[in-house]
N, C-alpha and C positions, 0 to 999 in steps of 0.2 A: 442484188439478190437474184437468185436463179429463177427462171421461168416456172419451174416446178414448185418452188416455195410460194411464189405469187399465186399460182393456181390453187394450191392447198389453202392459203389464207382466204381466197375468194370463196372457195367451197364452204369453209367454216363460216365466213361472214353471212353468206346466203342462207345457210342452214340455221344459224342462230336466229336470224331475222324471220325466216319462214316459220320455224317452230314456235318462236315467241308470239308471232302474230296469230298462228293457229290456236294458241292457248289464250288469246286476248290479253296478253301481258304487255304493258308498256316497258320501255327500257328501264325506267326507274323501278318498276315492280320486279323485273328480273334481277336487276342489280341488288335490290334489297334482299331477295331470296338467296342470292349468292354471297352476300356480305361484301359487295363491290360498289364502287361509285358509278352512278348512271352515265357519267361522261366516259368512263372506261368501256362500258358495254357499247356505247355509241361508236367509240373509236375502233373497237373490234369489228363491229358491223360495217364500218367504212374501210376496213383492211389497213388501218393505220398502226395496228399493234400486233405483235406476236404474243400469243398467250403461252403461259407455262403449262406443263402437263397437269399440275395441280389445279390450275384455273380451268383447264379444259374439263377435268373431272367434275368440278363444282358446277360449271355451266350445264354439262350433260345431266347431272343429277337434278338440278333445279328444273330442267325442262322434261324430266322423266324419260331420258334417253340414255343410250350408251355412248361412249366416246367414239366407237366406230360409226355409229349413226350420224354423229355430228360431222364426221370427216368423209362421209360418203357423198360422191357427186351424183345427185339425182337429176342432173341435166337442167336445173332451174337457174339459168344464168340471166337474171334480170338486169 
């Protein structure tokens, strides 16, 4: 996979984790709100999965965000 794809997956993973934690949601709670399995959310946060556009929309909506917000690099590279 190209460097650019890895970077974007990392940005997405960081943002999902960051915004989920800011909202005091567990992975399980976020997964439930999205209709996903908790292990799926965890694997996305660990950059182990590529998400579909549909899933990206679902995650953004559950976090009260837009898709572009989820894909924006805020420089938070933990």
